[in-house]
C-alpha positions as CSV (number, residue, x, y, z in Angstrom):
1,M,22.0,12.3,18.3
2,I,19.3,13.7,16.2
3,S,17.6,16.6,18.0
4,N,14.2,16.7,18.8
5,L,13.3,20.0,16.9
6,R,14.9,18.5,13.8
7,Y,13.0,15.2,14.4
8,W,9.7,16.8,14.3
9,F,10.8,19.1,11.9
10,L,11.5,16.0,9.6
11,L,8.2,14.1,10.5
12,S,6.3,17.5,9.6
13,L,7.9,17.7,6.3
14,I,6.7,13.6,5.6
15,V,3.4,14.4,6.8
16,L,2.9,17.2,4.6
17,V,3.9,15.1,1.7
18,Y,1.5,12.5,2.7
19,I,-1.2,15.3,2.3
20,V,0.1,16.7,-1.0
21,G,-0.5,13.0,-2.4
22,M,-4.0,12.9,-0.9
23,F,-5.2,15.0,-3.7
24,V,-3.6,12.8,-6.9
25,T,-5.8,11.4,-9.1
26,L,-6.9,7.5,-7.9
27,F,-4.8,4.6,-9.9
28,E,-6.3,2.1,-11.8
29,N,-6.3,-1.0,-11.1
30,D,-6.6,-1.3,-7.3
31,S,-7.1,1.8,-5.8
32,A,-9.9,3.1,-8.3
33,Q,-11.6,-0.6,-8.3
34,F,-11.4,-0.7,-4.3
35,A,-12.7,2.9,-4.3
36,V,-15.6,2.0,-6.7
37,M,-16.8,-0.6,-4.4
38,A,-17.0,1.2,-1.6
39,M,-18.9,4.2,-3.4
40,R,-21.3,1.4,-4.4
41,M,-22.0,0.5,-0.7
42,V,-22.6,4.1,-0.1
43,Q,-24.8,4.8,-3.1
44,E,-26.8,1.4,-2.9
45,N,-26.9,1.8,1.3
46,D,-25.8,-1.9,1.2
47,F,-23.1,-2.8,3.4
48,L,-22.9,-6.2,3.9
49,S,-22.2,-6.9,-0.1
50,L,-19.0,-6.9,-2.1
51,F,-19.1,-6.7,-5.7
52,K,-16.3,-6.0,-8.5
53,G,-18.2,-4.6,-11.1
54,P,-21.3,-6.9,-12.3
55,N,-19.5,-9.9,-10.2
56,E,-19.9,-10.5,-6.3
57,Y,-16.7,-10.7,-4.6
58,L,-15.1,-13.2,-2.9
59,D,-11.3,-12.5,-2.5
60,K,-10.9,-9.9,0.4
61,P,-12.7,-9.1,3.6
62,H,-14.7,-5.9,4.3
63,M,-12.7,-3.7,6.5
64,H,-10.8,-1.9,4.1
65,Y,-14.3,-1.2,2.2
66,W,-16.1,-0.4,5.2
67,L,-13.6,2.2,6.4
68,A,-13.6,3.8,2.9
69,A,-17.3,3.7,2.6
70,L,-17.6,5.6,6.2
71,S,-15.0,8.2,4.8
72,F,-17.6,8.8,2.1
73,K,-20.5,9.3,4.2
74,I,-18.5,11.8,6.3
75,F,-17.0,13.7,3.5
76,G,-18.4,12.7,0.6
77,I,-17.0,10.7,-2.5
78,Y,-13.9,12.0,-3.2
79,D,-10.4,10.5,-4.1
80,W,-8.8,12.4,-1.1
81,A,-11.6,10.7,1.3
82,Y,-10.8,7.5,0.0
83,R,-7.4,7.9,1.0
84,I,-8.0,9.0,4.6
85,P,-8.4,5.7,6.3
86,G,-5.3,4.5,4.8
87,I,-3.2,7.5,6.0
88,L,-4.8,7.1,9.4
89,A,-3.5,3.6,9.4
90,T,-0.1,4.5,8.2
91,L,-0.1,7.1,11.2
92,L,-1.0,4.4,13.7
93,G,1.5,2.2,12.0
94,A,4.5,4.7,12.9
95,Y,3.0,5.2,16.0
96,S,2.9,1.4,16.8
97,C,6.8,1.0,15.4
98,Y,7.6,3.6,18.3
99,G,6.0,1.8,20.6
100,L,7.4,-1.6,19.8
101,G,10.7,-0.1,19.3
102,K,10.6,1.7,22.8
103,L,9.4,-1.9,24.4
104,L,12.2,-4.1,22.9
105,Y,14.9,-1.5,23.1
106,N,14.5,2.0,24.2
107,G,12.7,5.5,23.7
108,H,15.6,6.4,20.7
109,T,15.0,3.6,18.8
110,G,11.1,3.6,18.6
111,K,11.3,7.4,17.8
112,L,13.9,6.5,15.0
113,A,11.9,3.1,13.8
114,A,8.9,5.7,13.4
115,L,10.9,7.8,11.1
116,V,12.0,4.8,9.0
117,F,8.6,3.5,8.8
118,M,7.0,6.3,7.5
119,T,9.8,7.4,5.0
120,S,10.0,4.1,3.9
121,Q,9.2,3.9,-0.3
122,T,6.6,1.2,-0.1
123,I,4.9,2.6,2.8
124,V,4.4,6.6,1.7
125,L,3.3,4.9,-2.0
126,G,0.9,3.0,-0.3
127,A,-0.6,6.1,1.4
128,I,-1.2,7.5,-2.1
129,D,-1.8,4.4,-3.9
130,V,-4.4,3.0,-1.2
131,R,-4.7,-0.8,-1.0
132,T,-5.6,-2.9,1.4
133,D,-2.3,-3.2,2.8
134,A,-2.4,0.3,4.7
135,I,-4.9,-0.9,7.1
136,L,-3.6,-4.4,7.4
137,T,-0.3,-2.8,8.3
138,G,-1.1,-0.5,10.5
139,F,-3.4,-2.8,12.6
140,S,-1.0,-5.7,12.5
141,V,2.0,-3.6,13.9
142,L,-0.5,-2.3,16.4
143,S,-1.4,-6.1,17.4
144,I,2.3,-7.0,17.5
145,W,3.2,-4.4,19.8
146,Q,0.5,-4.8,22.4
147,L,0.5,-8.9,22.5
148,A,4.7,-8.6,23.0
149,K,3.7,-5.6,25.7
150,Y,1.2,-8.2,27.4
151,V,4.0,-11.2,27.0
152,Q,6.2,-9.0,29.0
153,L,4.0,-7.3,31.6
154,R,0.5,-9.7,31.5
155,N,-1.4,-6.4,30.9
156,L,-4.9,-7.0,30.6
157,G,-5.4,-3.9,28.6
158,A,-2.8,-4.9,26.2
159,I,-3.8,-8.3,25.3
160,V,-7.3,-6.9,24.8
161,L,-6.2,-3.9,22.2
162,G,-3.8,-6.7,20.7
163,A,-6.9,-8.9,20.0
164,F,-8.9,-5.9,19.0
165,A,-6.0,-5.0,16.0
166,A,-5.7,-8.5,15.2
167,G,-9.6,-8.8,14.4
168,I,-9.3,-5.6,12.5
169,A,-6.2,-6.6,10.5
170,F,-8.1,-10.3,9.8
171,S,-11.2,-8.3,8.6
172,T,-9.1,-6.4,6.2
173,K,-7.0,-9.0,4.5
174,G,-7.8,-12.8,5.8
175,Q,-5.4,-15.1,7.5
176,I,-2.0,-13.2,6.3
177,A,-3.2,-10.9,9.2
178,L,-3.1,-13.7,11.9
179,L,0.6,-15.3,10.0
180,V,2.1,-11.7,10.0
181,I,1.1,-11.0,13.7
182,G,1.6,-14.4,14.9
183,L,4.9,-15.6,13.7
184,P,6.7,-12.5,15.0
185,I,4.8,-13.1,18.9
186,L,5.7,-16.7,18.6
187,C,9.5,-15.9,17.9
188,H,9.7,-13.4,20.7
189,I,7.7,-16.2,23.4
190,A,10.3,-18.9,22.0
191,Y,13.5,-16.7,22.4
192,T,12.6,-15.4,25.6
193,R,11.2,-19.2,27.0
194,N,8.3,-17.3,28.1
195,W,5.3,-20.1,27.5
196,K,3.5,-19.0,30.6
197,A,2.0,-16.2,28.6
198,F,-0.4,-18.7,27.4
199,L,-1.6,-20.2,30.6
200,S,-3.8,-17.3,31.9
201,W,-7.5,-16.7,31.7
202,K,-6.6,-13.3,29.6
203,I,-6.0,-15.5,26.6
204,L,-10.0,-16.5,26.5
205,V,-10.6,-12.7,27.2
206,A,-8.3,-12.0,23.7
207,I,-10.1,-14.9,22.0
208,L,-13.6,-13.2,23.1
209,I,-12.7,-9.9,21.9
210,F,-11.3,-11.1,18.7
211,T,-14.0,-13.1,17.8
212,L,-16.4,-10.0,18.5
213,T,-13.9,-8.0,16.1
214,I,-14.7,-10.3,13.3
215,A,-18.0,-10.9,13.6
216,P,-19.5,-8.0,11.4
217,M,-17.1,-9.4,8.7
218,L,-18.2,-13.2,9.3
219,Y,-22.1,-11.9,9.1
220,A,-21.6,-9.9,6.0
221,Y,-19.8,-12.9,4.1
222,Y,-22.7,-15.5,5.8
223,H,-25.1,-12.9,4.2
224,Q,-23.9,-12.7,0.7
225,F,-22.8,-16.5,0.1
226,D,-23.5,-19.0,3.0
227,L,-27.3,-18.0,2.7
228,H,-27.2,-18.3,-1.3
229,P,-25.5,-22.0,-2.1
230,E,-26.9,-21.2,-5.6
231,K,-24.4,-18.5,-6.7
232,I,-22.1,-19.6,-8.8
233,I,-18.5,-17.7,-7.6
234,R,-15.6,-18.6,-10.1
235,G,-17.3,-21.2,-11.6
236,K,-18.2,-22.8,-8.3
237,A,-21.6,-23.3,-6.4
238,N,-22.0,-23.9,-2.8
239,R,-19.3,-21.2,-1.7
240,S,-19.3,-20.5,1.8
241,G,-17.9,-17.0,2.8
242,I,-16.9,-18.2,6.1
243,F,-15.4,-21.1,5.0
244,F,-13.3,-19.4,2.4
245,I,-11.6,-16.8,4.9
246,F,-10.8,-19.1,7.6
247,W,-9.1,-22.0,5.2
248,E,-9.4,-21.5,1.3
249,Q,-8.0,-17.7,0.9
250,S,-4.3,-18.2,1.6
251,F,-4.2,-21.8,0.2
252,E,-5.7,-19.9,-3.1
253,R,-3.0,-17.3,-2.7
254,L,0.0,-19.9,-2.4
255,S,-1.5,-22.0,-5.2
256,G,-2.2,-19.5,-7.5
257,E,-5.9,-21.2,-8.0
258,G,-8.8,-19.0,-8.5
259,I,-6.6,-15.7,-8.8
260,G,-3.8,-16.9,-11.4
261,K,-0.2,-17.0,-11.1
262,N,2.2,-14.1,-11.8
263,S,5.2,-15.3,-10.4
264,S,7.5,-18.6,-9.2
265,D,10.5,-16.6,-8.6
266,Y,11.5,-17.6,-5.3
267,L,13.6,-14.2,-5.1
268,F,11.1,-12.0,-6.1
269,F,10.9,-10.3,-2.7
270,F,14.5,-10.2,-2.2
271,H,15.1,-7.9,-5.0
272,T,11.8,-6.1,-4.8
273,F,12.9,-5.3,-1.1
274,L,16.0,-3.2,-3.0
275,W,13.6,-0.7,-3.8
276,V,10.6,-1.0,-1.3
277,F,12.5,0.0,1.6
278,L,14.6,3.0,0.1
279,P,16.2,4.9,1.5
280,W,16.8,2.7,4.5
281,T,17.8,-0.6,2.1
282,I,21.7,-0.7,2.8
283,L,21.1,0.0,6.7
284,G,18.4,-2.9,6.6
285,L,20.2,-5.2,4.9
286,T,23.4,-4.7,7.3
287,A,21.0,-4.5,10.3
288,F,19.4,-8.3,9.3
289,W,22.9,-9.5,8.2
290,C,24.7,-8.4,11.6
291,R,22.0,-9.7,13.6
292,T,21.6,-13.0,12.1
293,K,25.3,-13.4,12.5
294,T,25.0,-12.5,16.3
295,F,22.1,-15.0,17.2
296,I,24.0,-17.7,15.3
297,K,27.3,-17.1,17.4
298,L,25.2,-17.1,20.6
299,K,23.6,-20.5,18.9
300,F,20.1,-18.6,19.9
301,Q,20.3,-19.0,23.4
302,Y,18.5,-16.3,25.1
303,N,20.3,-13.1,25.9
304,E,18.7,-9.8,27.4
305,K,20.4,-7.6,25.2
306,Y,18.8,-8.9,22.3
307,E,15.3,-9.9,20.8
308,F,14.3,-12.3,18.2
309,L,10.8,-10.9,17.3
310,T,11.8,-8.7,14.5
311,I,14.2,-10.5,12.6
312,G,12.4,-14.2,13.6
313,G,9.3,-12.7,12.0
314,I,10.9,-11.2,8.8
315,T,12.6,-14.6,8.2
316,L,9.4,-16.7,8.5
317,I,7.3,-14.2,6.8
318,F,9.9,-13.9,3.8
319,I,10.0,-17.6,3.3
320,I,6.1,-18.3,3.3
321,I,5.2,-15.6,0.9
322,S,8.1,-16.7,-1.4
323,F,6.8,-19.8,-2.0
324,A,3.0,-18.0,-3.1
325,Q,2.5,-18.4,-6.7
326,F,0.9,-15.1,-7.1
327,K,3.2,-12.3,-5.7
328,L,3.0,-8.4,-5.9
329,P,5.7,-5.9,-4.5
330,H,2.9,-4.3,-1.9
331,Y,2.8,-7.9,0.0
332,L,6.2,-6.9,1.6
333,N,4.7,-3.6,3.3
334,I,3.6,-6.2,6.4
335,T,7.1,-6.4,6.8
336,I,8.5,-2.8,7.0
337,P,7.5,-2.1,10.6
338,L,9.6,-5.1,11.6
339,F,12.4,-3.7,9.5
340,S,11.9,-0.5,10.9
341,V,12.6,-1.5,14.4
342,L,15.4,-3.6,13.5
343,T,17.3,-1.1,11.6
344,A,16.3,1.6,14.2
345,S,17.9,-0.6,16.9
346,Y,21.0,-1.5,14.9
347,M,22.0,2.2,14.2
348,Y,21.5,3.1,17.4
349,D,24.1,0.6,18.3
350,I,26.5,1.8,15.9
351,Y,25.9,5.4,17.7
352,R,26.1,4.3,21.3
353,F,29.3,2.2,20.9
354,D,30.7,4.4,18.9
355,K,31.7,2.0,15.5
356,K,33.2,4.4,13.7
357,K,34.3,2.3,10.8
358,A,30.9,0.7,10.4
359,T,29.3,4.2,10.5
360,K,31.7,5.4,7.8
361,Y,30.7,2.6,5.2
362,L,27.3,3.1,5.7
363,M,27.6,6.6,5.5
364,A,28.9,6.3,2.3
365,G,26.3,4.2,1.3
366,Q,23.8,6.6,2.1
367,Y,25.5,9.3,0.4
368,F,25.0,6.8,-2.7
369,I,21.5,6.5,-2.2
370,L,21.0,10.1,-2.2
371,C,23.1,10.8,-5.6
372,V,20.7,8.4,-7.1
373,V,17.8,10.0,-5.8
374,F,19.3,13.1,-7.0
375,I,19.8,12.0,-10.2
376,A,15.9,10.2,-10.5
377,A,14.5,13.5,-9.2
378,S,16.3,15.5,-12.2
379,L,15.3,13.0,-14.9
380,I,12.0,12.9,-13.8
381,S,11.9,16.9,-13.4
382,F,13.8,17.9,-16.7
383,F,13.5,14.7,-19.1
384,V,10.3,12.3,-18.6
385,F,7.9,15.5,-17.6
386,K,9.7,18.6,-18.0
387,L,8.7,21.5,-14.9
388,S,6.8,23.9,-16.7
389,N,6.7,27.1,-14.2
390,I,8.9,28.8,-12.1
391,F,7.2,28.1,-8.9
392,S,8.3,24.1,-9.7
393,Y,11.9,25.3,-10.1
394,L,11.8,27.4,-7.1
395,V,10.5,24.4,-4.8
396,L,13.1,22.2,-6.4
397,G,15.4,24.7,-5.8
398,V,15.1,25.4,-2.3
399,A,14.9,21.4,-1.5
400,A,18.2,20.7,-2.9
401,I,19.8,23.7,-1.0
402,I,18.3,22.5,2.3
403,I,19.4,19.0,1.6
404,V,23.1,20.0,0.2
405,Y,23.4,22.0,3.6
406,Y,22.6,18.8,5.5
407,A,24.6,16.8,3.9
408,M,27.7,18.9,4.0
409,K,26.9,20.4,7.5
410,Q,29.6,19.7,10.3
411,E,28.3,17.2,12.6
412,D,28.3,13.7,13.9
413,R,27.9,10.9,11.0
414,Y,25.1,9.3,12.9
415,S,22.8,12.4,12.7
416,R,23.9,13.2,9.5
417,M,23.3,9.6,8.2
418,I,19.6,9.7,9.6
419,T,18.8,13.5,8.1
420,I,20.2,12.9,4.5
421,S,18.3,9.8,4.6
422,V,15.0,11.4,5.2
423,C,15.8,14.1,2.8
424,A,16.2,11.5,0.2
425,A,12.9,10.4,0.9
426,L,11.4,13.8,1.0
427,L,13.0,14.8,-2.3
428,L,12.0,11.5,-4.1
429,N,8.4,11.6,-2.9
430,M,7.7,15.5,-3.1
431,V,8.5,15.4,-6.8
432,L,6.6,11.9,-7.1
433,N,3.5,13.7,-5.8
434,L,3.8,17.4,-7.1
435,H,5.3,16.8,-10.3
436,F,5.5,13.2,-11.5
437,Y,2.3,11.6,-10.9
438,P,0.3,14.4,-11.8
439,N,1.8,14.5,-15.2
440,L,1.3,10.5,-15.3
441,L,-1.9,10.3,-14.7
442,K,-3.0,12.6,-17.9
443,Y,-2.2,9.0,-19.7
444,Q,-4.7,7.5,-17.6
445,G,-7.7,7.5,-20.4
446,G,-10.6,6.8,-17.8
447,S,-10.1,9.8,-15.1
448,S,-9.1,11.9,-18.2
449,M,-12.1,11.2,-19.8
450,A,-14.4,11.7,-16.7
451,Q,-12.8,15.0,-16.7
452,I,-14.1,16.2,-20.4
453,I,-17.4,14.3,-19.5
454,K,-17.7,16.9,-16.5
455,E,-16.9,19.6,-18.3
456,E,-19.0,18.8,-21.3
457,R,-21.9,18.2,-19.0
458,I,-22.5,14.7,-20.9
459,S,-25.2,12.8,-18.7
460,V,-23.2,9.9,-17.3
461,D,-26.5,7.3,-17.0
462,K,-26.1,7.5,-21.0
463,I,-22.6,6.4,-21.4
464,Y,-22.0,2.6,-22.2
465,K,-19.2,0.3,-23.4
466,I,-19.7,-3.2,-24.9
467,S,-17.3,-5.2,-23.3
468,D,-16.7,-6.5,-19.6
469,T,-13.5,-4.3,-19.7
470,H,-13.2,-2.6,-16.4
471,T,-13.3,1.1,-16.3
472,W,-12.6,2.1,-12.8
473,A,-11.4,5.3,-13.1
474,L,-13.8,6.6,-15.2
475,D,-16.9,4.8,-13.0
476,F,-15.4,6.6,-9.8
477,Y,-14.9,10.1,-11.3
478,N,-18.2,9.9,-13.1
479,R,-19.8,8.7,-9.9
480,Y,-21.4,6.4,-11.9
481,P,-20.4,3.1,-13.3
482,V,-20.4,2.7,-17.0
483,Q,-23.4,0.5,-18.4
484,I,-22.3,-2.8,-20.4
485,T,-24.4,-3.3,-23.4
486,T,-24.0,-5.6,-26.5
487,F,-22.9,-4.7,-30.6
488,D,-26.2,-6.0,-31.3
489,V,-27.9,-3.7,-29.0
490,I,-26.3,-0.5,-29.7
491,K,-27.5,-1.0,-33.7
492,A,-31.2,0.2,-32.5
493,Q,-30.3,2.3,-29.8
494,K,-30.0,6.0,-30.4
495,N,-28.9,8.9,-28.7
496,I,-26.0,7.3,-26.4
497,W,-22.3,7.5,-25.9
498,L,-20.2,4.5,-25.9
499,Y,-16.7,4.4,-24.4
500,L,-14.4,2.3,-26.6
501,D,-10.6,1.3,-27.0
502,D,-9.1,1.5,-30.3
503,K,-9.8,-2.1,-31.5
504,E,-13.6,-1.5,-30.6
505,L,-13.7,1.6,-32.3
506,E,-12.7,-0.1,-35.4
507,K,-15.1,-2.9,-35.1
508,L,-17.6,-0.4,-35.1
509,R,-16.4,1.4,-38.0
510,E,-16.0,-1.7,-40.3
511,A,-19.8,-2.6,-39.6
512,G,-20.9,0.8,-40.9
513,L,-21.8,2.4,-38.2
514,D,-21.7,6.3,-37.9
515,W,-21.6,8.7,-35.2
516,N,-21.6,12.4,-35.2
517,R,-18.9,13.3,-32.3
518,Q,-15.7,12.0,-31.0
519,I,-13.7,12.4,-27.9
520,S,-10.4,11.0,-28.0
521,V,-7.9,10.8,-25.1
522,D,-4.6,8.9,-24.4
523,Q,-4.3,5.8,-22.4
524,F,-1.7,4.0,-20.8
525,R,-1.6,1.1,-18.1
526,I,0.4,3.5,-15.7
527,T,1.2,0.9,-13.0
528,R,3.3,-0.9,-15.3
529,L,5.6,1.7,-16.5
530,Q,8.6,1.2,-19.3
531,G,11.2,2.7,-20.8
532,K,9.7,3.8,-23.9
533,F,6.7,5.4,-22.0
534,L,9.4,7.1,-19.6
535,N,11.4,8.7,-22.7
536,P,9.2,11.4,-24.2
537,N,10.8,10.6,-27.8
538,T,9.3,7.3,-27.9
539,R,6.1,7.7,-25.6
540,S,3.9,8.0,-28.5
541,K,4.9,4.4,-29.6
542,V,3.3,2.7,-26.5
543,L,0.2,4.7,-26.3
544,N,-3.3,3.5,-27.0
545,K,-6.4,5.9,-26.9
546,R,-9.9,5.5,-25.3
547,H,-12.6,7.2,-27.3
548,L,-16.3,8.2,-26.4
549,I,-18.6,8.8,-29.4
550,Y,-22.0,9.6,-29.8
551,L,-24.7,7.7,-31.5
552,K,-27.4,9.9,-32.5
């Protein structure tokens, strides 16, 4: 078994990677967009209304933005302040994985589940590119843990905390929270035949706590939308915010109505899972397969040695979200706590039952993943963006030596399997957070331009754009939204700056307008990487420009 000293050493390194990532420039679109929305709340002192640029925002509830705004109030409007609630929620999720693993299995499984959760690639990424999923995931797994605890122990405190956490999760992303909490708990109750858990006055207490928790969010929706039926939202009048969050929201996601469709691939989440659960993908799939075979062999009859909460919840959630017409990789984040507990329990089983053959093959799989990570880290460091100083080489060299030491160390395969898996996650995300993202974000035009604007002391209230194209990074780092004007208006305006893309600049040139100063920066949609961009030799072919011109 892995020692406590090594466990806490590895966990400390993971937290350090998270902290380093706090200071990376915000990514467009979602992180920067959500940060601007929270910033607007603080600057306008309006915490009941949500706006996406000039448009009123109905899509998601308020909790994520409230927490970000609270952080801005305490620490100031900084990118690292925006990330604090998400990172704290991730730590809460890790502790809840520990609690759930311990409740369903034992303390060792709980500790390992927390480690698996914290090092899963999509969770690490979710603490850097912070969206609503960090808050949703943290509070959802807390709710699952506490409600499962209530089912087993009938503990009043557990159901109260579970209902409160469910309320926070619902206030963050709506109905999906009830789905990802309710399905695992129903699977747990159905498998244990513990239906009497519903026959208690404590359920009424839980409903009351949940209602009180979501009340502020419901009031905010009522204040912004229900009181104003004249507002036109997505081409419709008489939009009820309360009706939307209780009924319309998830159906829009499933059908693609209102937000559009981006994928009808029913296997999207399967092949996405192959990278989001790295470095534990092979172990996670093996655990799922083996446990499924066990349940089929048992004909799903109750056996106290097993639990159906994780595998049942994962299966049902996967099926439902796979039918959605709008899919994104981070939608899988909500399943990672369940996968973490399931994977940890399986790994502990192969250890305590001394399954040498399974351990041997799984060990080979983890070595393969470690090699892939080494290759990826090397390509990033020496090809995509070359390391530029001695310190970077020193850090990478020390990390490589430590990993090789643990990979070659003569100890039981179980401890080595855990250690090299965590080391793979540490190596990859250390390179990403310290080297790849800082260099990548130089090609995010808005944040690059904001830095120049600050250095040149350009008045942000004199910067305009002539289209409704969103400029989230520029808005956030200017601490002021770029104002929208029209082509006809700017002909009569003087002493202003215009923020333009290549086509808009050419349009002004063709119209005969002249300017006496121009600042240009590279622009690339950094969340949609492609081979031509990653290859330094072809990068210039896929780059665009963003321009700031001065009309005197």
